[in-house]
PyMOL Python script that loads the backbone (N, CA, C, O; Angstrom):
from pymol import cmd

cmd.read_pdbstr("""\
ATOM      1  N   MET A   1     -37.772-122.803  -0.524  1.00  0.00           N
ATOM      2  CA  MET A   1     -38.844-122.628  -1.482  1.00  0.00           C
ATOM      3  C   MET A   1     -38.621-123.517  -2.694  1.00  0.00           C
ATOM      4  O   MET A   1     -37.489-123.712  -3.138  1.00  0.00           O
ATOM      5  N   ARG A   2     -39.689-124.042  -3.212  1.00  0.00           N
ATOM      6  CA  ARG A   2     -39.628-124.850  -4.429  1.00  0.00           C
ATOM      7  C   ARG A   2     -40.087-124.026  -5.622  1.00  0.00           C
ATOM      8  O   ARG A   2     -40.790-123.027  -5.470  1.00  0.00           O
ATOM      9  N   ALA A   3     -39.688-124.450  -6.790  1.00  0.00           N
ATOM     10  CA  ALA A   3     -40.126-123.806  -8.025  1.00  0.00           C
ATOM     11  C   ALA A   3     -41.207-124.661  -8.673  1.00  0.00           C
ATOM     12  O   ALA A   3     -41.126-125.889  -8.665  1.00  0.00           O
ATOM     13  N   PHE A   4     -42.215-124.006  -9.231  1.00  0.00           N
ATOM     14  CA  PHE A   4     -43.310-124.678  -9.911  1.00  0.00           C
ATOM     15  C   PHE A   4     -43.487-124.061 -11.287  1.00  0.00           C
ATOM     16  O   PHE A   4     -43.343-122.850 -11.457  1.00  0.00           O
ATOM     17  N   ALA A   5     -43.797-124.891 -12.261  1.00  0.00           N
ATOM     18  CA  ALA A   5     -44.218-124.416 -13.577  1.00  0.00           C
ATOM     19  C   ALA A   5     -45.741-124.421 -13.577  1.00  0.00           C
ATOM     20  O   ALA A   5     -46.369-125.407 -13.193  1.00  0.00           O
ATOM     21  N   VAL A   6     -46.321-123.321 -14.007  1.00  0.00           N
ATOM     22  CA  VAL A   6     -47.769-123.214 -14.132  1.00  0.00           C
ATOM     23  C   VAL A   6     -48.066-122.988 -15.611  1.00  0.00           C
ATOM     24  O   VAL A   6     -47.659-121.979 -16.186  1.00  0.00           O
ATOM     25  N   CYS A   7     -48.768-123.920 -16.214  1.00  0.00           N
ATOM     26  CA  CYS A   7     -49.091-123.851 -17.638  1.00  0.00           C
ATOM     27  C   CYS A   7     -50.575-123.564 -17.802  1.00  0.00           C
ATOM     28  O   CYS A   7     -51.416-124.291 -17.273  1.00  0.00           O
ATOM     29  N   HIS A   8     -50.891-122.515 -18.527  1.00  0.00           N
ATOM     30  CA  HIS A   8     -52.263-122.117 -18.790  1.00  0.00           C
ATOM     31  C   HIS A   8     -52.749-122.861 -20.033  1.00  0.00           C
ATOM     32  O   HIS A   8     -52.157-122.741 -21.106  1.00  0.00           O
ATOM     33  N   ILE A   9     -53.815-123.619 -19.886  1.00  0.00           N
ATOM     34  CA  ILE A   9     -54.413-124.362 -20.998  1.00  0.00           C
ATOM     35  C   ILE A   9     -55.548-123.511 -21.547  1.00  0.00           C
ATOM     36  O   ILE A   9     -56.629-123.439 -20.964  1.00  0.00           O
ATOM     37  N   LYS A  10     -55.281-122.863 -22.686  1.00  0.00           N
ATOM     38  CA  LYS A  10     -56.260-121.937 -23.265  1.00  0.00           C
ATOM     39  C   LYS A  10     -57.194-122.667 -24.214  1.00  0.00           C
ATOM     40  O   LYS A  10     -56.777-123.439 -25.077  1.00  0.00           O
ATOM     41  N   ARG A  11     -58.459-122.391 -24.018  1.00  0.00           N
ATOM     42  CA  ARG A  11     -59.476-122.917 -24.931  1.00  0.00           C
ATOM     43  C   ARG A  11     -60.401-121.800 -25.390  1.00  0.00           C
ATOM     44  O   ARG A  11     -61.350-122.039 -26.137  1.00  0.00           O
ATOM     45  N   MET A  12     -60.126-120.589 -24.945  1.00  0.00           N
ATOM     46  CA  MET A  12     -60.944-119.410 -25.267  1.00  0.00           C
ATOM     47  C   MET A  12     -60.144-118.506 -26.197  1.00  0.00           C
ATOM     48  O   MET A  12     -58.962-118.753 -26.435  1.00  0.00           O
ATOM     49  N   PRO A  13     -60.793-117.442 -26.733  1.00  0.00           N
ATOM     50  CA  PRO A  13     -60.030-116.473 -27.538  1.00  0.00           C
ATOM     51  C   PRO A  13     -58.812-115.957 -26.775  1.00  0.00           C
ATOM     52  O   PRO A  13     -58.820-115.907 -25.545  1.00  0.00           O
ATOM     53  N   GLU A  14     -57.790-115.583 -27.491  1.00  0.00           N
ATOM     54  CA  GLU A  14     -56.466-115.266 -26.942  1.00  0.00           C
ATOM     55  C   GLU A  14     -56.483-114.385 -25.694  1.00  0.00           C
ATOM     56  O   GLU A  14     -55.762-114.684 -24.742  1.00  0.00           O
ATOM     57  N   GLU A  15     -57.259-113.333 -25.659  1.00  0.00           N
ATOM     58  CA  GLU A  15     -57.186-112.387 -24.541  1.00  0.00           C
ATOM     59  C   GLU A  15     -58.206-112.647 -23.439  1.00  0.00           C
ATOM     60  O   GLU A  15     -58.158-111.988 -22.401  1.00  0.00           O
ATOM     61  N   ALA A  16     -59.117-113.578 -23.633  1.00  0.00           N
ATOM     62  CA  ALA A  16     -60.166-113.821 -22.635  1.00  0.00           C
ATOM     63  C   ALA A  16     -59.555-114.291 -21.322  1.00  0.00           C
ATOM     64  O   ALA A  16     -58.938-115.356 -21.271  1.00  0.00           O
ATOM     65  N   GLY A  17     -59.721-113.510 -20.264  1.00  0.00           N
ATOM     66  CA  GLY A  17     -59.272-113.912 -18.938  1.00  0.00           C
ATOM     67  C   GLY A  17     -57.785-113.789 -18.679  1.00  0.00           C
ATOM     68  O   GLY A  17     -57.330-114.107 -17.581  1.00  0.00           O
ATOM     69  N   ALA A  18     -57.013-113.336 -19.658  1.00  0.00           N
ATOM     70  CA  ALA A  18     -55.556-113.289 -19.480  1.00  0.00           C
ATOM     71  C   ALA A  18     -55.157-112.345 -18.362  1.00  0.00           C
ATOM     72  O   ALA A  18     -54.258-112.663 -17.584  1.00  0.00           O
ATOM     73  N   SER A  19     -55.804-111.190 -18.262  1.00  0.00           N
ATOM     74  CA  SER A  19     -55.397-110.223 -17.235  1.00  0.00           C
ATOM     75  C   SER A  19     -55.753-110.720 -15.839  1.00  0.00           C
ATOM     76  O   SER A  19     -55.017-110.451 -14.890  1.00  0.00           O
ATOM     77  N   THR A  20     -56.863-111.438 -15.690  1.00  0.00           N
ATOM     78  CA  THR A  20     -57.252-111.966 -14.380  1.00  0.00           C
ATOM     79  C   THR A  20     -56.259-113.015 -13.909  1.00  0.00           C
ATOM     80  O   THR A  20     -55.852-113.005 -12.747  1.00  0.00           O
ATOM     81  N   LEU A  21     -55.865-113.917 -14.793  1.00  0.00           N
ATOM     82  CA  LEU A  21     -54.874-114.925 -14.422  1.00  0.00           C
ATOM     83  C   LEU A  21     -53.530-114.257 -14.133  1.00  0.00           C
ATOM     84  O   LEU A  21     -52.850-114.632 -13.177  1.00  0.00           O
ATOM     85  N   ALA A  22     -53.146-113.290 -14.932  1.00  0.00           N
ATOM     86  CA  ALA A  22     -51.888-112.578 -14.698  1.00  0.00           C
ATOM     87  C   ALA A  22     -51.888-111.921 -13.320  1.00  0.00           C
ATOM     88  O   ALA A  22     -50.870-111.944 -12.627  1.00  0.00           O
ATOM     89  N   GLU A  23     -53.000-111.344 -12.920  1.00  0.00           N
ATOM     90  CA  GLU A  23     -53.098-110.739 -11.589  1.00  0.00           C
ATOM     91  C   GLU A  23     -52.895-111.799 -10.503  1.00  0.00           C
ATOM     92  O   GLU A  23     -52.204-111.553  -9.514  1.00  0.00           O
ATOM     93  N   GLY A  24     -53.493-112.969 -10.688  1.00  0.00           N
ATOM     94  CA  GLY A  24     -53.326-114.049  -9.720  1.00  0.00           C
ATOM     95  C   GLY A  24     -51.894-114.541  -9.647  1.00  0.00           C
ATOM     96  O   GLY A  24     -51.369-114.787  -8.561  1.00  0.00           O
ATOM     97  N   MET A  25     -51.262-114.686 -10.803  1.00  0.00           N
ATOM     98  CA  MET A  25     -49.868-115.133 -10.821  1.00  0.00           C
ATOM     99  C   MET A  25     -48.958-114.084 -10.193  1.00  0.00           C
ATOM    100  O   MET A  25     -48.038-114.426  -9.449  1.00  0.00           O
ATOM    101  N   ASN A  26     -49.207-112.818 -10.485  1.00  0.00           N
ATOM    102  CA  ASN A  26     -48.402-111.756  -9.874  1.00  0.00           C
ATOM    103  C   ASN A  26     -48.560-111.756  -8.355  1.00  0.00           C
ATOM    104  O   ASN A  26     -47.595-111.520  -7.629  1.00  0.00           O
ATOM    105  N   ALA A  27     -49.779-112.020  -7.873  1.00  0.00           N
ATOM    106  CA  ALA A  27     -50.016-112.071  -6.425  1.00  0.00           C
ATOM    107  C   ALA A  27     -49.230-113.207  -5.774  1.00  0.00           C
ATOM    108  O   ALA A  27     -48.852-113.108  -4.606  1.00  0.00           O
ATOM    109  N   LEU A  28     -48.982-114.285  -6.520  1.00  0.00           N
ATOM    110  CA  LEU A  28     -48.206-115.416  -6.003  1.00  0.00           C
ATOM    111  C   LEU A  28     -46.707-115.232  -6.213  1.00  0.00           C
ATOM    112  O   LEU A  28     -45.913-116.079  -5.805  1.00  0.00           O
ATOM    113  N   GLY A  29     -46.323-114.136  -6.846  1.00  0.00           N
ATOM    114  CA  GLY A  29     -44.907-113.909  -7.120  1.00  0.00           C
ATOM    115  C   GLY A  29     -44.447-114.586  -8.397  1.00  0.00           C
ATOM    116  O   GLY A  29     -43.248-114.760  -8.613  1.00  0.00           O
ATOM    117  N   GLY A  30     -45.385-114.967  -9.240  1.00  0.00           N
ATOM    118  CA  GLY A  30     -45.050-115.659 -10.476  1.00  0.00           C
ATOM    119  C   GLY A  30     -44.370-114.752 -11.486  1.00  0.00           C
ATOM    120  O   GLY A  30     -44.639-113.552 -11.542  1.00  0.00           O
ATOM    121  N   ILE A  31     -43.510-115.321 -12.262  1.00  0.00           N
ATOM    122  CA  ILE A  31     -42.853-114.587 -13.337  1.00  0.00           C
ATOM    123  C   ILE A  31     -42.939-115.413 -14.618  1.00  0.00           C
ATOM    124  O   ILE A  31     -43.149-116.626 -14.588  1.00  0.00           O
ATOM    125  N   ARG A  32     -42.773-114.725 -15.733  1.00  0.00           N
ATOM    126  CA  ARG A  32     -42.720-115.393 -17.025  1.00  0.00           C
ATOM    127  C   ARG A  32     -41.337-115.165 -17.605  1.00  0.00           C
ATOM    128  O   ARG A  32     -41.116-114.172 -18.297  1.00  0.00           O
ATOM    129  N   PRO A  33     -40.400-116.070 -17.334  1.00  0.00           N
ATOM    130  CA  PRO A  33     -39.033-115.855 -17.803  1.00  0.00           C
ATOM    131  C   PRO A  33     -38.862-116.134 -19.291  1.00  0.00           C
ATOM    132  O   PRO A  33     -37.798-115.884 -19.857  1.00  0.00           O
ATOM    133  N   PHE A  34     -39.905-116.650 -19.917  1.00  0.00           N
ATOM    134  CA  PHE A  34     -39.831-116.984 -21.332  1.00  0.00           C
ATOM    135  C   PHE A  34     -40.760-116.066 -22.111  1.00  0.00           C
ATOM    136  O   PHE A  34     -41.610-115.390 -21.531  1.00  0.00           O
ATOM    137  N   ARG A  35     -40.594-116.047 -23.407  1.00  0.00           N
ATOM    138  CA  ARG A  35     -41.486-115.249 -24.248  1.00  0.00           C
ATOM    139  C   ARG A  35     -42.757-116.033 -24.538  1.00  0.00           C
ATOM    140  O   ARG A  35     -43.083-116.303 -25.695  1.00  0.00           O
ATOM    141  N   SER A  36     -43.457-116.389 -23.503  1.00  0.00           N
ATOM    142  CA  SER A  36     -44.697-117.143 -23.616  1.00  0.00           C
ATOM    143  C   SER A  36     -45.682-116.590 -22.606  1.00  0.00           C
ATOM    144  O   SER A  36     -45.330-116.337 -21.453  1.00  0.00           O
ATOM    145  N   ARG A  37     -46.912-116.404 -23.043  1.00  0.00           N
ATOM    146  CA  ARG A  37     -47.924-115.952 -22.098  1.00  0.00           C
ATOM    147  C   ARG A  37     -48.587-117.120 -21.392  1.00  0.00           C
ATOM    148  O   ARG A  37     -49.439-116.920 -20.527  1.00  0.00           O
ATOM    149  N   ASP A  38     -48.208-118.331 -21.750  1.00  0.00           N
ATOM    150  CA  ASP A  38     -48.889-119.503 -21.218  1.00  0.00           C
ATOM    151  C   ASP A  38     -48.109-120.256 -20.154  1.00  0.00           C
ATOM    152  O   ASP A  38     -48.665-121.143 -19.508  1.00  0.00           O
ATOM    153  N   VAL A  39     -46.841-119.932 -19.951  1.00  0.00           N
ATOM    154  CA  VAL A  39     -46.014-120.635 -18.973  1.00  0.00           C
ATOM    155  C   VAL A  39     -45.471-119.632 -17.965  1.00  0.00           C
ATOM    156  O   VAL A  39     -44.864-118.626 -18.333  1.00  0.00           O
ATOM    157  N   TRP A  40     -45.697-119.921 -16.701  1.00  0.00           N
ATOM    158  CA  TRP A  40     -45.214-119.101 -15.601  1.00  0.00           C
ATOM    159  C   TRP A  40     -44.344-119.976 -14.712  1.00  0.00           C
ATOM    160  O   TRP A  40     -44.509-121.196 -14.669  1.00  0.00           O
ATOM    161  N   ILE A  41     -43.425-119.346 -14.009  1.00  0.00           N
ATOM    162  CA  ILE A  41     -42.658-120.020 -12.965  1.00  0.00           C
ATOM    163  C   ILE A  41     -42.940-119.277 -11.663  1.00  0.00           C
ATOM    164  O   ILE A  41     -42.862-118.050 -11.611  1.00  0.00           O
ATOM    165  N   VAL A  42     -43.266-120.020 -10.622  1.00  0.00           N
ATOM    166  CA  VAL A  42     -43.496-119.410  -9.315  1.00  0.00           C
ATOM    167  C   VAL A  42     -42.660-120.160  -8.286  1.00  0.00           C
ATOM    168  O   VAL A  42     -42.608-121.390  -8.293  1.00  0.00           O
ATOM    169  N   ARG A  43     -42.009-119.410  -7.403  1.00  0.00           N
ATOM    170  CA  ARG A  43     -41.267-120.004  -6.284  1.00  0.00           C
ATOM    171  C   ARG A  43     -42.136-119.813  -5.047  1.00  0.00           C
ATOM    172  O   ARG A  43     -42.553-118.698  -4.733  1.00  0.00           O
ATOM    173  N   SER A  44     -42.403-120.912  -4.351  1.00  0.00           N
ATOM    174  CA  SER A  44     -43.352-120.842  -3.244  1.00  0.00           C
ATOM    175  C   SER A  44     -43.109-121.981  -2.257  1.00  0.00           C
ATOM    176  O   SER A  44     -42.562-123.027  -2.607  1.00  0.00           O
ATOM    177  N   ASP A  45     -43.525-121.751  -1.025  1.00  0.00           N
ATOM    178  CA  ASP A  45     -43.555-122.811  -0.028  1.00  0.00           C
ATOM    179  C   ASP A  45     -44.883-123.571  -0.087  1.00  0.00           C
ATOM    180  O   ASP A  45     -45.062-124.566   0.617  1.00  0.00           O
ATOM    181  N   ALA A  46     -45.802-123.109  -0.917  1.00  0.00           N
ATOM    182  CA  ALA A  46     -47.106-123.760  -1.064  1.00  0.00           C
ATOM    183  C   ALA A  46     -46.952-125.080  -1.826  1.00  0.00           C
ATOM    184  O   ALA A  46     -45.913-125.344  -2.431  1.00  0.00           O
ATOM    185  N   THR A  47     -47.999-125.899  -1.786  1.00  0.00           N
ATOM    186  CA  THR A  47     -48.035-127.124  -2.571  1.00  0.00           C
ATOM    187  C   THR A  47     -48.623-126.819  -3.951  1.00  0.00           C
ATOM    188  O   THR A  47     -49.186-125.747  -4.173  1.00  0.00           O
ATOM    189  N   SER A  48     -48.487-127.763  -4.859  1.00  0.00           N
ATOM    190  CA  SER A  48     -49.087-127.571  -6.184  1.00  0.00           C
ATOM    191  C   SER A  48     -50.609-127.438  -6.069  1.00  0.00           C
ATOM    192  O   SER A  48     -51.215-126.659  -6.804  1.00  0.00           O
ATOM    193  N   ASP A  49     -51.224-128.182  -5.167  1.00  0.00           N
ATOM    194  CA  ASP A  49     -52.670-128.068  -4.956  1.00  0.00           C
ATOM    195  C   ASP A  49     -53.050-126.676  -4.466  1.00  0.00           C
ATOM    196  O   ASP A  49     -54.049-126.114  -4.915  1.00  0.00           O
ATOM    197  N   GLN A  50     -52.265-126.115  -3.551  1.00  0.00           N
ATOM    198  CA  GLN A  50     -52.560-124.779  -3.028  1.00  0.00           C
ATOM    199  C   GLN A  50     -52.410-123.711  -4.115  1.00  0.00           C
ATOM    200  O   GLN A  50     -53.210-122.778  -4.183  1.00  0.00           O
ATOM    201  N   ILE A  51     -51.401-123.845  -4.952  1.00  0.00           N
ATOM    202  CA  ILE A  51     -51.219-122.892  -6.050  1.00  0.00           C
ATOM    203  C   ILE A  51     -52.385-123.014  -7.025  1.00  0.00           C
ATOM    204  O   ILE A  51     -52.957-122.006  -7.438  1.00  0.00           O
ATOM    205  N   ARG A  52     -52.738-124.243  -7.393  1.00  0.00           N
ATOM    206  CA  ARG A  52     -53.889-124.456  -8.277  1.00  0.00           C
ATOM    207  C   ARG A  52     -55.149-123.835  -7.693  1.00  0.00           C
ATOM    208  O   ARG A  52     -55.883-123.138  -8.395  1.00  0.00           O
ATOM    209  N   ASP A  53     -55.404-124.083  -6.415  1.00  0.00           N
ATOM    210  CA  ASP A  53     -56.607-123.566  -5.779  1.00  0.00           C
ATOM    211  C   ASP A  53     -56.631-122.043  -5.761  1.00  0.00           C
ATOM    212  O   ASP A  53     -57.690-121.432  -5.908  1.00  0.00           O
ATOM    213  N   ALA A  54     -55.459-121.429  -5.580  1.00  0.00           N
ATOM    214  CA  ALA A  54     -55.384-119.968  -5.543  1.00  0.00           C
ATOM    215  C   ALA A  54     -55.659-119.356  -6.920  1.00  0.00           C
ATOM    216  O   ALA A  54     -56.084-118.204  -7.011  1.00  0.00           O
ATOM    217  N   LEU A  55     -55.419-120.114  -7.981  1.00  0.00           N
ATOM    218  CA  LEU A  55     -55.561-119.584  -9.336  1.00  0.00           C
ATOM    219  C   LEU A  55     -56.841-120.000 -10.045  1.00  0.00           C
ATOM    220  O   LEU A  55     -57.285-119.292 -10.948  1.00  0.00           O
ATOM    221  N   GLN A  56     -57.446-121.110  -9.675  1.00  0.00           N
ATOM    222  CA  GLN A  56     -58.542-121.648 -10.473  1.00  0.00           C
ATOM    223  C   GLN A  56     -59.736-120.717 -10.587  1.00  0.00           C
ATOM    224  O   GLN A  56     -60.412-120.726 -11.616  1.00  0.00           O
ATOM    225  N   SER A  57     -60.022-119.916  -9.572  1.00  0.00           N
ATOM    226  CA  SER A  57     -61.161-118.995  -9.654  1.00  0.00           C
ATOM    227  C   SER A  57     -60.896-117.840 -10.622  1.00  0.00           C
ATOM    228  O   SER A  57     -61.824-117.123 -10.995  1.00  0.00           O
ATOM    229  N   ARG A  58     -59.650-117.656 -11.028  1.00  0.00           N
ATOM    230  CA  ARG A  58     -59.300-116.578 -11.947  1.00  0.00           C
ATOM    231  C   ARG A  58     -59.330-117.011 -13.410  1.00  0.00           C
ATOM    232  O   ARG A  58     -59.130-116.191 -14.306  1.00  0.00           O
ATOM    233  N   LEU A  59     -59.576-118.284 -13.650  1.00  0.00           N
ATOM    234  CA  LEU A  59     -59.622-118.795 -15.014  1.00  0.00           C
ATOM    235  C   LEU A  59     -61.008-118.617 -15.620  1.00  0.00           C
ATOM    236  O   LEU A  59     -62.013-118.771 -14.926  1.00  0.00           O
ATOM    237  N   PRO A  60     -61.067-118.293 -16.909  1.00  0.00           N
ATOM    238  CA  PRO A  60     -62.369-118.276 -17.580  1.00  0.00           C
ATOM    239  C   PRO A  60     -62.953-119.688 -17.621  1.00  0.00           C
ATOM    240  O   PRO A  60     -62.200-120.661 -17.577  1.00  0.00           O
ATOM    241  N   PRO A  61     -64.269-119.818 -17.704  1.00  0.00           N
ATOM    242  CA  PRO A  61     -64.880-121.147 -17.798  1.00  0.00           C
ATOM    243  C   PRO A  61     -64.295-121.936 -18.963  1.00  0.00           C
ATOM    244  O   PRO A  61     -64.089-121.397 -20.050  1.00  0.00           O
ATOM    245  N   GLY A  62     -64.030-123.214 -18.723  1.00  0.00           N
ATOM    246  CA  GLY A  62     -63.539-124.087 -19.770  1.00  0.00           C
ATOM    247  C   GLY A  62     -62.034-124.106 -19.934  1.00  0.00           C
ATOM    248  O   GLY A  62     -61.513-124.922 -20.693  1.00  0.00           O
ATOM    249  N   GLU A  63     -61.313-123.224 -19.239  1.00  0.00           N
ATOM    250  CA  GLU A  63     -59.862-123.208 -19.338  1.00  0.00           C
ATOM    251  C   GLU A  63     -59.261-123.928 -18.145  1.00  0.00           C
ATOM    252  O   GLU A  63     -59.939-124.158 -17.144  1.00  0.00           O
ATOM    253  N   GLY A  64     -57.986-124.284 -18.252  1.00  0.00           N
ATOM    254  CA  GLY A  64     -57.354-125.041 -17.190  1.00  0.00           C
ATOM    255  C   GLY A  64     -55.931-124.596 -16.920  1.00  0.00           C
ATOM    256  O   GLY A  64     -55.368-123.775 -17.644  1.00  0.00           O
ATOM    257  N   ILE A  65     -55.365-125.151 -15.869  1.00  0.00           N
ATOM    258  CA  ILE A  65     -53.958-124.933 -15.546  1.00  0.00           C
ATOM    259  C   ILE A  65     -53.355-126.259 -15.109  1.00  0.00           C
ATOM    260  O   ILE A  65     -54.038-127.135 -14.579  1.00  0.00           O
ATOM    261  N   ILE A  66     -52.074-126.375 -15.344  1.00  0.00           N
ATOM    262  CA  ILE A  66     -51.295-127.497 -14.849  1.00  0.00           C
ATOM    263  C   ILE A  66     -50.205-126.908 -13.970  1.00  0.00           C
ATOM    264  O   ILE A  66     -49.481-126.011 -14.403  1.00  0.00           O
ATOM    265  N   VAL A  67     -50.076-127.398 -12.746  1.00  0.00           N
ATOM    266  CA  VAL A  67     -49.052-126.933 -11.819  1.00  0.00           C
ATOM    267  C   VAL A  67     -48.124-128.111 -11.536  1.00  0.00           C
ATOM    268  O   VAL A  67     -48.558-129.146 -11.030  1.00  0.00           O
ATOM    269  N   VAL A  68     -46.850-127.945 -11.865  1.00  0.00           N
ATOM    270  CA  VAL A  68     -45.882-129.022 -11.717  1.00  0.00           C
ATOM    271  C   VAL A  68     -44.704-128.538 -10.881  1.00  0.00           C
ATOM    272  O   VAL A  68     -44.114-127.497 -11.175  1.00  0.00           O
ATOM    273  N   SER A  69     -44.363-129.289  -9.846  1.00  0.00           N
ATOM    274  CA  SER A  69     -43.176-128.976  -9.053  1.00  0.00           C
ATOM    275  C   SER A  69     -41.944-129.304  -9.881  1.00  0.00           C
ATOM    276  O   SER A  69     -41.838-130.395 -10.441  1.00  0.00           O
ATOM    277  N   LEU A  70     -41.023-128.371  -9.957  1.00  0.00           N
ATOM    278  CA  LEU A  70     -39.800-128.579 -10.721  1.00  0.00           C
ATOM    279  C   LEU A  70     -38.748-129.179  -9.813  1.00  0.00           C
ATOM    280  O   LEU A  70     -38.521-128.692  -8.706  1.00  0.00           O
ATOM    281  N   GLY A  71     -38.118-130.216 -10.271  1.00  0.00           N
ATOM    282  CA  GLY A  71     -37.153-130.934  -9.448  1.00  0.00           C
ATOM    283  C   GLY A  71     -35.728-130.688  -9.874  1.00  0.00           C
ATOM    284  O   GLY A  71     -35.414-129.683 -10.514  1.00  0.00           O
ATOM    285  N   LEU A  72     -34.878-131.612  -9.514  1.00  0.00           N
ATOM    286  CA  LEU A  72     -33.447-131.467  -9.770  1.00  0.00           C
ATOM    287  C   LEU A  72     -33.059-131.773 -11.202  1.00  0.00           C
ATOM    288  O   LEU A  72     -32.044-131.270 -11.684  1.00  0.00           O
ATOM    289  N   ASP A  73     -33.833-132.576 -11.883  1.00  0.00           N
ATOM    290  CA  ASP A  73     -33.492-132.967 -13.241  1.00  0.00           C
ATOM    291  C   ASP A  73     -34.330-132.170 -14.221  1.00  0.00           C
ATOM    292  O   ASP A  73     -35.556-132.285 -14.225  1.00  0.00           O
ATOM    293  N   ALA A  74     -33.691-131.370 -15.045  1.00  0.00           N
ATOM    294  CA  ALA A  74     -34.405-130.561 -16.036  1.00  0.00           C
ATOM    295  C   ALA A  74     -33.517-130.379 -17.255  1.00  0.00           C
ATOM    296  O   ALA A  74     -32.290-130.370 -17.154  1.00  0.00           O
ATOM    297  N   SER A  75     -34.148-130.235 -18.394  1.00  0.00           N
ATOM    298  CA  SER A  75     -33.407-129.932 -19.613  1.00  0.00           C
ATOM    299  C   SER A  75     -34.277-129.059 -20.497  1.00  0.00           C
ATOM    300  O   SER A  75     -35.496-129.021 -20.334  1.00  0.00           O
ATOM    301  N   TRP A  76     -33.662-128.369 -21.420  1.00  0.00           N
ATOM    302  CA  TRP A  76     -34.395-127.485 -22.317  1.00  0.00           C
ATOM    303  C   TRP A  76     -33.611-127.284 -23.594  1.00  0.00           C
ATOM    304  O   TRP A  76     -32.435-127.633 -23.693  1.00  0.00           O
ATOM    305  N   HIS A  77     -34.296-126.711 -24.571  1.00  0.00           N
ATOM    306  CA  HIS A  77     -33.694-126.444 -25.873  1.00  0.00           C
ATOM    307  C   HIS A  77     -34.384-125.222 -26.477  1.00  0.00           C
ATOM    308  O   HIS A  77     -35.579-125.010 -26.273  1.00  0.00           O
ATOM    309  N   GLY A  78     -33.635-124.438 -27.207  1.00  0.00           N
ATOM    310  CA  GLY A  78     -34.215-123.326 -27.944  1.00  0.00           C
ATOM    311  C   GLY A  78     -34.441-122.062 -27.137  1.00  0.00           C
ATOM    312  O   GLY A  78     -35.142-121.156 -27.588  1.00  0.00           O
ATOM    313  N   LEU A  79     -33.859-121.987 -25.953  1.00  0.00           N
ATOM    314  CA  LEU A  79     -33.996-120.788 -25.134  1.00  0.00           C
ATOM    315  C   LEU A  79     -32.756-119.933 -25.307  1.00  0.00           C
ATOM    316  O   LEU A  79     -31.669-120.439 -25.586  1.00  0.00           O
ATOM    317  N   ASP A  80     -32.932-118.619 -25.138  1.00  0.00           N
ATOM    318  CA  ASP A  80     -31.754-117.760 -25.256  1.00  0.00           C
ATOM    319  C   ASP A  80     -30.928-117.822 -23.978  1.00  0.00           C
ATOM    320  O   ASP A  80     -31.335-118.449 -23.000  1.00  0.00           O
ATOM    321  N   ALA A  81     -29.776-117.175 -23.988  1.00  0.00           N
ATOM    322  CA  ALA A  81     -28.836-117.264 -22.859  1.00  0.00           C
ATOM    323  C   ALA A  81     -29.459-116.787 -21.553  1.00  0.00           C
ATOM    324  O   ALA A  81     -29.260-117.418 -20.515  1.00  0.00           O
ATOM    325  N   ALA A  82     -30.209-115.687 -21.581  1.00  0.00           N
ATOM    326  CA  ALA A  82     -30.817-115.155 -20.359  1.00  0.00           C
ATOM    327  C   ALA A  82     -31.854-116.129 -19.799  1.00  0.00           C
ATOM    328  O   ALA A  82     -31.931-116.322 -18.585  1.00  0.00           O
ATOM    329  N   GLU A  83     -32.650-116.742 -20.674  1.00  0.00           N
ATOM    330  CA  GLU A  83     -33.654-117.696 -20.219  1.00  0.00           C
ATOM    331  C   GLU A  83     -32.983-118.935 -19.622  1.00  0.00           C
ATOM    332  O   GLU A  83     -33.406-119.426 -18.575  1.00  0.00           O
ATOM    333  N   SER A  84     -31.950-119.433 -20.278  1.00  0.00           N
ATOM    334  CA  SER A  84     -31.217-120.595 -19.757  1.00  0.00           C
ATOM    335  C   SER A  84     -30.565-120.291 -18.417  1.00  0.00           C
ATOM    336  O   SER A  84     -30.594-121.115 -17.503  1.00  0.00           O
ATOM    337  N   GLU A  85     -29.984-119.119 -18.304  1.00  0.00           N
ATOM    338  CA  GLU A  85     -29.360-118.718 -17.039  1.00  0.00           C
ATOM    339  C   GLU A  85     -30.395-118.641 -15.935  1.00  0.00           C
ATOM    340  O   GLU A  85     -30.147-119.089 -14.815  1.00  0.00           O
ATOM    341  N   TRP A  86     -31.559-118.075 -16.242  1.00  0.00           N
ATOM    342  CA  TRP A  86     -32.618-117.959 -15.238  1.00  0.00           C
ATOM    343  C   TRP A  86     -33.018-119.357 -14.753  1.00  0.00           C
ATOM    344  O   TRP A  86     -33.142-119.584 -13.549  1.00  0.00           O
ATOM    345  N   LEU A  87     -33.218-120.282 -15.680  1.00  0.00           N
ATOM    346  CA  LEU A  87     -33.599-121.639 -15.287  1.00  0.00           C
ATOM    347  C   LEU A  87     -32.521-122.285 -14.419  1.00  0.00           C
ATOM    348  O   LEU A  87     -32.835-122.906 -13.403  1.00  0.00           O
ATOM    349  N   THR A  88     -31.262-122.145 -14.810  1.00  0.00           N
ATOM    350  CA  THR A  88     -30.157-122.740 -14.062  1.00  0.00           C
ATOM    351  C   THR A  88     -30.128-122.220 -12.626  1.00  0.00           C
ATOM    352  O   THR A  88     -29.839-122.976 -11.698  1.00  0.00           O
ATOM    353  N   GLU A  89     -30.422-120.950 -12.440  1.00  0.00           N
ATOM    354  CA  GLU A  89     -30.352-120.339 -11.123  1.00  0.00           C
ATOM    355  C   GLU A  89     -31.608-120.585 -10.272  1.00  0.00           C
ATOM    356  O   GLU A  89     -31.549-120.489  -9.046  1.00  0.00           O
ATOM    357  N   ASN A  90     -32.741-120.901 -10.912  1.00  0.00           N
ATOM    358  CA  ASN A  90     -34.004-120.910 -10.175  1.00  0.00           C
ATOM    359  C   ASN A  90     -34.703-122.253 -10.047  1.00  0.00           C
ATOM    360  O   ASN A  90     -35.687-122.353  -9.315  1.00  0.00           O
ATOM    361  N   ILE A  91     -34.226-123.300 -10.738  1.00  0.00           N
ATOM    362  CA  ILE A  91     -34.931-124.575 -10.545  1.00  0.00           C
ATOM    363  C   ILE A  91     -34.005-125.660 -10.062  1.00  0.00           C
ATOM    364  O   ILE A  91     -34.438-126.792  -9.850  1.00  0.00           O
TER     365      ILE A  91
END
""", "prot")
cmd.dss("prot")
cmd.show_as("cartoon", "prot")
cmd.util.cbc("prot")
cmd.orient("prot")
């Protein structure tokens, strides 16, 4: 399984459509290992296109998502120990 970052591009009021997208991400096994409602990590055998397609109908009009396959090279800053550990183990 590969890991993907799914970033929600919000252009609507803060809560508009959040629960619908969360339901879609939960159905895909997505988790939010960070204190952000806009970034999810999902581990899947699907492609980025398939993940996007599974989620796009759950977005409010005018909003978007970016799905990026996470590879071997990654770096981060400003995360706590648990978040860093999660990334080290999962991407």
